[in-house]
C-alpha positions as CSV (number, residue, x, y, z in Angstrom):
1,M,24.1,10.6,3.9
2,I,20.6,9.0,3.7
3,W,19.3,12.1,1.8
4,K,22.1,11.8,-0.9
5,L,21.3,8.1,-1.2
6,L,17.6,8.8,-1.8
7,I,18.2,11.6,-4.2
8,S,20.6,9.4,-6.2
9,I,18.0,6.6,-6.3
10,N,15.4,9.2,-7.5
11,K,17.6,10.0,-10.4
12,K,17.9,6.4,-11.4
13,L,14.4,5.1,-11.4
14,V,15.0,3.4,-14.8
15,Y,17.0,0.9,-12.9
16,A,15.5,1.1,-9.4
17,I,12.0,0.0,-10.5
18,P,13.0,-3.1,-12.4
19,V,15.0,-4.0,-9.2
20,M,12.0,-3.6,-7.1
21,I,10.0,-5.7,-9.4
22,V,12.4,-8.6,-9.1
23,A,12.6,-8.1,-5.4
24,G,8.8,-8.1,-5.0
25,F,8.6,-11.2,-7.1
26,L,11.2,-13.1,-5.0
27,F,9.5,-11.9,-1.8
28,G,6.0,-13.1,-2.9
29,K,7.4,-16.5,-3.9
30,S,9.4,-17.2,-0.8
31,V,7.2,-15.8,1.9
32,D,3.9,-17.3,3.3
33,G,0.8,-16.2,1.2
34,Q,-1.1,-14.7,4.1
35,L,1.8,-12.4,5.0
36,V,2.1,-11.4,1.5
37,K,-1.6,-10.4,1.5
38,Q,-1.0,-8.2,4.5
39,L,1.2,-6.0,2.3
40,K,-2.0,-4.4,0.9
41,N,-2.2,-2.5,4.1
42,L,0.8,-0.5,3.1
43,I,-0.6,0.8,-0.1
44,V,-2.4,3.8,1.3
45,P,0.5,5.1,3.5
46,L,3.0,4.5,0.7
47,T,0.7,6.3,-1.8
48,F,0.4,9.2,0.8
49,L,4.2,9.2,0.9
50,M,4.4,9.5,-2.9
51,V,1.8,12.3,-3.2
52,Y,2.4,14.5,-0.2
53,P,6.1,15.3,-1.0
54,M,5.2,16.2,-4.6
55,M,2.5,18.7,-3.4
56,V,5.1,20.3,-1.0
57,T,7.5,21.1,-3.9
58,L,4.6,22.4,-6.1
59,N,5.1,26.1,-6.6
60,I,1.6,27.4,-6.8
61,K,2.7,30.9,-7.7
62,H,3.7,29.5,-11.1
63,L,0.1,28.7,-11.9
64,K,-0.7,32.2,-13.2
65,D,2.3,31.8,-15.7
66,G,1.2,28.4,-16.9
67,I,-2.5,29.4,-17.4
68,R,-1.7,32.2,-20.0
69,N,-1.9,29.7,-22.8
70,V,-5.6,28.6,-22.3
71,K,-5.6,26.7,-25.6
72,L,-2.6,24.5,-24.4
73,Q,-4.3,23.6,-21.2
74,V,-7.7,22.9,-22.7
75,L,-6.2,20.7,-25.4
76,T,-4.0,18.8,-23.0
77,Q,-7.1,17.9,-20.8
78,F,-9.1,17.2,-24.0
79,I,-6.5,14.5,-24.9
80,N,-6.3,13.4,-21.3
81,F,-9.9,12.7,-20.8
82,L,-11.7,12.4,-24.2
83,I,-9.0,10.5,-26.2
84,I,-6.5,8.4,-24.1
85,P,-9.1,6.8,-21.7
86,F,-11.3,5.5,-24.6
87,L,-8.2,4.2,-26.4
88,A,-7.0,2.5,-23.3
89,Y,-10.5,1.0,-22.8
90,G,-10.6,-0.3,-26.3
91,L,-7.1,-1.9,-26.0
92,G,-8.2,-3.5,-22.7
93,V,-11.3,-5.1,-24.3
94,W,-9.2,-6.3,-27.2
95,F,-6.2,-7.7,-25.4
96,F,-7.9,-8.9,-22.2
97,P,-11.4,-10.1,-23.3
98,D,-11.3,-12.7,-20.5
99,N,-9.8,-10.7,-17.8
100,H,-11.8,-7.6,-17.0
101,Y,-9.6,-6.6,-14.1
102,M,-6.5,-6.4,-16.3
103,A,-8.6,-4.2,-18.7
104,L,-9.5,-2.2,-15.7
105,G,-5.8,-1.7,-14.9
106,L,-5.2,-0.3,-18.4
107,L,-8.1,2.0,-17.9
108,L,-7.0,3.2,-14.5
109,A,-3.5,3.9,-15.8
110,S,-5.0,6.2,-18.4
111,L,-7.4,8.1,-16.1
112,L,-5.1,9.8,-13.7
113,P,-2.8,12.1,-15.9
114,T,0.3,14.0,-14.8
115,S,2.4,13.6,-11.6
116,G,5.5,14.9,-10.3
117,M,7.2,13.1,-13.3
118,T,5.4,15.6,-15.6
119,I,7.1,18.6,-14.1
120,S,10.5,16.8,-13.7
121,W,10.6,15.4,-17.3
122,T,9.4,18.8,-18.7
123,G,12.3,20.5,-16.9
124,F,14.8,17.8,-18.2
125,A,13.6,18.5,-21.8
126,K,13.7,22.3,-21.2
127,G,10.1,22.7,-21.6
128,N,7.5,25.3,-20.2
129,M,7.6,24.4,-16.5
130,G,4.8,26.9,-15.6
131,A,2.5,25.0,-18.1
132,A,3.6,21.6,-16.8
133,I,2.8,22.7,-13.2
134,N,-0.7,23.7,-14.4
135,M,-1.3,20.6,-16.2
136,T,-0.3,18.6,-13.0
137,V,-2.7,20.4,-10.8
138,I,-5.6,20.5,-13.2
139,G,-5.1,16.9,-14.5
140,L,-4.8,15.4,-11.2
141,T,-7.8,17.2,-9.8
142,L,-10.0,16.3,-12.8
143,G,-8.7,12.8,-13.0
144,S,-9.5,12.2,-9.4
145,L,-13.1,13.5,-9.9
146,A,-13.6,11.7,-13.1
147,T,-12.1,8.2,-12.4
148,P,-15.0,6.9,-10.4
149,L,-17.5,8.0,-13.3
150,Y,-15.4,6.6,-16.1
151,V,-14.9,3.3,-14.2
152,K,-18.6,2.9,-13.5
153,A,-19.7,4.0,-17.0
154,L,-17.1,1.8,-18.9
155,M,-16.4,-1.2,-16.6
156,G,-19.3,-1.1,-14.0
157,A,-21.1,-4.1,-15.6
158,K,-17.9,-6.2,-15.8
159,V,-16.2,-5.6,-12.4
160,D,-17.3,-5.4,-8.9
161,M,-17.2,-1.8,-7.9
162,D,-18.1,0.2,-4.8
163,I,-18.1,3.7,-6.0
164,V,-18.1,5.3,-2.5
165,L,-15.1,3.3,-1.6
166,V,-13.3,4.5,-4.7
167,I,-14.2,8.2,-3.8
168,K,-13.0,7.6,-0.2
169,Q,-9.6,6.3,-1.5
170,I,-9.3,9.3,-3.8
171,V,-9.9,11.8,-0.9
172,Y,-7.3,10.0,1.3
173,I,-4.5,9.7,-1.3
174,V,-5.1,12.9,-3.3
175,F,-7.0,15.7,-1.8
176,I,-5.7,15.3,1.8
177,P,-2.0,15.1,0.8
178,M,-2.7,18.1,-1.5
179,V,-3.9,20.3,1.3
180,L,-1.1,19.2,3.8
181,G,1.5,19.6,1.1
182,Y,0.4,23.2,0.5
183,V,0.4,23.8,4.4
184,T,3.8,22.3,4.7
185,R,5.4,24.4,1.9
186,S,3.9,27.6,3.4
187,Y,5.4,26.7,6.8
188,F,8.8,26.0,5.5
189,I,8.9,29.1,3.3
190,K,7.8,31.2,6.3
191,K,10.4,29.7,8.6
192,Y,13.4,29.5,6.5
193,G,12.7,31.8,3.5
194,P,12.1,30.9,-0.2
195,Q,15.8,30.6,-1.1
196,E,16.8,28.2,1.6
197,F,13.7,26.2,1.1
198,K,14.6,26.0,-2.7
199,M,18.2,25.1,-2.1
200,N,18.3,22.9,1.0
201,W,14.8,21.4,1.6
202,A,12.9,21.2,-1.8
203,P,15.3,18.6,-3.3
204,R,14.8,16.3,-0.5
205,F,11.0,15.9,-0.9
206,P,11.0,14.1,-4.2
207,S,13.3,11.4,-2.8
208,L,10.7,10.7,-0.3
209,S,8.2,10.2,-3.1
210,T,10.7,7.7,-4.6
211,I,10.2,5.6,-1.4
212,G,6.4,5.5,-2.0
213,V,6.8,4.7,-5.7
214,L,9.3,1.8,-5.2
215,G,7.3,0.5,-2.2
216,I,4.1,0.4,-4.2
217,V,5.7,-1.4,-7.1
218,F,7.2,-3.9,-4.7
219,V,3.8,-4.7,-3.1
220,A,1.9,-4.9,-6.4
221,I,4.5,-7.5,-7.8
222,A,4.6,-9.4,-4.6
223,L,0.8,-9.8,-4.5
224,K,1.0,-11.4,-8.1
225,A,4.2,-13.3,-7.7
226,E,2.6,-16.7,-7.6
227,K,0.5,-16.1,-10.8
228,L,3.5,-14.7,-12.5
229,S,5.5,-17.8,-11.7
230,Q,2.8,-20.0,-13.0
231,D,2.4,-18.1,-16.2
232,P,5.4,-15.7,-17.0
233,M,4.0,-15.0,-20.5
234,I,1.4,-12.9,-18.8
235,L,4.1,-10.1,-18.7
236,W,4.3,-10.1,-22.5
237,M,0.5,-10.0,-22.8
238,I,0.6,-6.9,-20.6
239,F,3.5,-5.3,-22.4
240,K,1.8,-5.4,-25.8
241,P,-1.2,-3.1,-25.1
242,L,0.9,-0.8,-22.9
243,L,3.5,-0.3,-25.6
244,I,0.8,0.5,-28.2
245,L,-0.9,3.0,-25.7
246,Y,2.3,4.8,-24.9
247,F,3.5,4.9,-28.5
248,L,0.2,6.3,-29.8
249,N,0.2,8.7,-26.8
250,Y,3.6,10.1,-27.6
251,A,2.8,10.2,-31.3
252,L,-0.4,12.3,-30.8
253,G,1.3,14.7,-28.4
254,T,4.3,15.1,-30.6
255,I,2.2,15.8,-33.8
256,I,-0.2,18.2,-32.1
257,G,2.5,20.0,-30.2
258,K,4.8,20.5,-33.3
259,F,2.0,21.9,-35.4
260,L,0.1,24.0,-32.9
261,F,2.7,25.2,-30.2
262,Q,6.1,26.7,-29.8
263,R,8.9,24.4,-28.5
264,G,8.4,24.8,-24.6
265,D,4.6,24.4,-24.8
266,A,4.9,21.4,-27.1
267,I,7.1,19.6,-24.8
268,A,4.9,20.4,-21.8
269,L,1.9,19.0,-23.9
270,V,3.7,15.7,-24.5
271,Y,4.6,15.1,-20.9
272,G,1.3,16.5,-19.6
273,T,-0.6,13.8,-21.6
274,V,1.8,10.8,-21.5
275,M,2.9,10.8,-17.9
276,R,0.4,9.0,-15.6
277,N,0.0,9.1,-11.7
278,L,0.5,5.4,-11.6
279,S,0.9,5.2,-7.8
280,I,-2.5,6.6,-7.3
281,A,-4.0,4.2,-9.8
282,L,-2.3,1.3,-8.0
283,A,-3.7,2.4,-4.6
284,I,-7.2,2.5,-6.2
285,A,-6.8,-0.8,-7.8
286,I,-5.6,-2.8,-4.8
287,N,-7.8,-1.0,-2.1
288,A,-11.1,-0.5,-3.9
289,F,-11.4,-3.8,-5.9
290,G,-10.6,-6.5,-3.5
291,E,-8.2,-9.5,-4.4
292,Q,-9.1,-9.3,-8.1
293,G,-7.8,-5.8,-8.1
294,A,-4.3,-7.3,-7.9
295,D,-4.7,-8.2,-11.7
296,A,-5.3,-4.5,-12.4
297,A,-2.4,-3.6,-10.2
298,L,0.0,-5.8,-12.1
299,V,-0.8,-3.9,-15.2
300,I,-0.2,-0.6,-13.7
301,A,3.1,-1.9,-12.1
302,V,4.5,-2.8,-15.5
303,S,3.5,0.6,-16.8
304,Y,6.1,2.0,-14.6
305,I,8.9,0.4,-16.6
306,I,7.5,1.8,-19.9
307,Q,6.7,5.2,-18.6
308,V,10.0,6.0,-16.9
309,Q,12.2,4.5,-19.7
310,S,10.2,6.2,-22.4
311,A,10.3,9.5,-20.7
312,A,14.1,9.4,-20.5
313,W,14.4,8.4,-24.2
314,Y,12.0,11.2,-25.2
315,V,14.2,13.8,-23.5
316,K,17.0,12.8,-25.9
317,L,14.6,13.0,-28.9
318,T,13.3,16.5,-28.2
319,P,15.9,18.3,-30.2
320,Q,15.0,16.2,-33.3
321,M,11.3,16.7,-32.6
322,F,11.1,20.3,-31.8
323,G,14.5,21.8,-32.7
324,P,17.2,23.1,-30.3
325,L,16.6,25.3,-27.4
326,E,17.2,28.9,-28.5
327,N,16.0,32.0,-26.4
328,E,12.7,30.7,-25.4
329,A,11.8,31.5,-21.8
330,V,11.7,28.6,-19.5
331,L,10.3,29.0,-15.9
332,P,12.5,27.6,-13.2
333,Q,11.0,25.0,-10.9
């Protein structure tokens, strides 16, 4: 019963995330401030809970299928690391000239591309799953390595940053779950066989990730509830640069995909460059930048609303963007 409930919630993130935002706000306003601050201690375990299940369901055997199109993979990471972060940085400087930590939040949201959502939404849109899996592994690894360097180079003079602490956070919430996820997957397949794992066990793990995602959004909003109540217009200030960033990201991916790649690869390119690992970005913002990191976390939490909703809308637009699905081969998840 509990698994069915979690799986159902996972399919309705468009509604679940706004509910958790409201719940986090109400909690943050009604509970003692010191208790609210203690919620920060939940960020790392919640992020681990988000990342680890995703790694368990990641079929590494599909990597060789996705890497066949080297041009697609290279261009995806070119967009992810040489275009989008600088666009986000420019928007952050423009919209938040007096709040460097909100600008930091916009930058962090752009520096960790791809997540389980990349694979899921590529599948919903009937795109190239093998390519999406590759983008997820490559993008998450490169993003984890590059984030401290980008933040130090672009924001180091404006925010208090302990680069060693940032690196430690990334090890805890990316690389350790990645290794444990691979070990867990291997164990389950060895014990139950690939077919039973795919049918009975694999669908359950993403629902565990959902608990992590919703928990992190709840904590991020609760930490800033007092500030939001004093200045509710701050949400609109955050929405504006995020809407511009996501719109330009979708437009860039769509144009490049339409003219350079076939349908399945083009869809993977769009979701491989637009979807961000916001949970990891949240964990870094809250744990590595002290109390002021909560401003960055607020920007990232709001990003969830735009990211999930826009991904759902784009699935419906793919036939108009890239034509109907014909006989193009699509790898199963």
